[in-house]
N, C-alpha and C positions, 0 to 999 in steps of 0.2 A: 599794768598795761603800758603801752608805749608812750613816750613823752610827747610825740606829735599829736596823738589822740587827746591827751590831757590839754595841750596847748589849743587845739581846735575847740574843745569843750569850754575852756576858760574864755575864749574869744568868740563864741558862737553868735552872740548878739551883734557884735561889730561886723562879723563876716556876712551875717544875713541882712544887715543894714545896707550894704553896698548895692545889691540889686534893687532894694526899695528906692534908694536915691536915684538909680538909673531910670526907674519907672517914672519918678516924679519929674526928672529933668527931660527925658527923651520921649516919654509917652505923649499920646495925643488921644484923648478920650472923645467919645461920642455920647449923645444922650442914651442911645440904646445900650452901649457898653457899660455906662455908669449904672443904668437901671438893672442890668444883669449881673454886674460884678459886685456892687456894694452889698446886696443881700447875701451873696455867697461869702464875702469877706466877714460879714456879721455873723453868719453861721459858724465859720471857723473860730471866731472869737468866743462865741457862746459855748462851743465845745471846750475851748481852753478854760473858760471860767468854770465850767462843770468839773473839769479835771482838777483844777487848782483847788476847788472846794474840798476835794478829797486828798490831794497830796500836800497842800499847804505851801508855806513860803519857801521850803527847801528848793523849789524849782528855780529860784533865782540865785542859788549859790554858785560860786566859781569853782567849787569842788563837787564831785559826785558824792551825794549823801542821801540817805533815806532813813528816818527814824523807825519806820515800820514798812512792811510790805503791804501796799494798798492794792486790793483786788476787787473793790466795790465801785459802783457808779460806772463811769466810762471805762474804767480798768477792767471791768468784767467783760467788755466787748473787744478791747484792743489794748496791747501792752503799752503803747506810746500814744495816748490820746492827745497830749500836748502837741506832739510833732504832727499828728494827723490834722489837728486844728490849725496849726501854723501853715501847713501846706494848703488847706482850704482857703484860709485867709489870703495867702500869697496868690493863689490862683484867681481868687476873686478880684484882688487889686490888679493883677495882670490883665484880666478881662477888662476891668473898668478903665484902665489907663491906656489901653492900646486899640480901642474900637475904631478910631479914625487914623491910626498910624498906617503907613504903607505896609503891605504884607511882609516884606523882608525885615523891617524894623519890628513888627509884631512878633515874628518868629524869633528874632534875635533876643528881644527883651524877655520873652517867655522862656526860652532855653537858658538864658543867662541866669534869670531869677530862680526858676524851679530847679535847674541844674545845680546851682550853688547850694540850694536847700538840700537836695538829695545827697550831694557830696558831703555837706556838713553832718547830716544825720547818719550817713553810712560810716562816718568816722567816729561819732560819739555814742551811737547806740550800743556797739560791742563793748565800749568802755563802761557804760552804765550797767549793762547786763553782767559783765564780769564782777562789778562791785556787788550787785544784788545777789548773784550766785555765791560769792565769797561771804556775804553778810547773812543771807537767809537760807542758803544751802538747798536742801531737798524741798522746802517750801516754795522757793522760787522755781526750781526745776519743774515741780508739779504744775505750778501756775503757767509757766512757759509752754507746757504740753497742752494745756486747756485753751489758752488764749493766744491768738496770733499777734505777731509783731506790729503790723501796720494795716492789714486788711481786716476790718471788724467782723466779728461773728454776727450772725443774725439774731441770736438770743444770748442773754448774759450767762457766763459760766458760773458755776457754783463749786465750792463755797466762796463766799465773799467776806472780806474783812475791810473795815475802814468806815469812817463816818464823814458825812458831808458837813462842812462848817463854812457857811457863806461869809463869815466875818473875815476870813483870811484873803478873800479875793481882792479887796481894795488895796491892801499892802503888797500882796504878791504880784498883782497885775498893774501896778501904777505905771511902770515903764511901758508895758504893752499898750495900756490905754493911751498914754502920751504919743506913742508911735502911731497908733491907729488914728488918733485925732489929727496928727500931722500929715498923715497920708490922705485923710479926707479933705484937709485944708488944701493940700497940693492939688488934689483932684478937682476941687472947687475952683482953684485958681486957673488950672489948665483948661477946664471946661469954660470958664468965663472968657478966657483969651481966645479960644477957638471960634 
């Protein structure tokens, strides 16, 4: 795949941190927005943890890699549960941080953050799928036919392969947990100042 997609993949964390910083700096939360947004952000992180329990620590690599094709757990519903979880988390924090913001700023922050996320994922998902197709061939093609890329199925697809291992979540998600905690701290500071 192209070098620019590889560069976006390698720097995806930094690219997605920019809109989070913008939310923390320019957002203005309200009690209602915090009450609505934080549970949504937690739901997104819960989905991430569920997915990481199946996919393992390879989700933190700077290179596209997969020791096996995982099709169980959340991967039986959607091919990219980590990215769906990230989007839900980002949406939750966008809601939480912008409740008392002027309407124009709320729209700007939402479009900047969620738009950046969509652009990053539009760049890297084809890279990942090309790797999976080259590595797992017909097995990946059959999986891709059964399971949608980003809009989850209502019921899990069969057959499923992969085992859930909760022990990998702590090490695989340590940066995500730190970022989540920093966003909660920034939200608390913003709410206290308001």
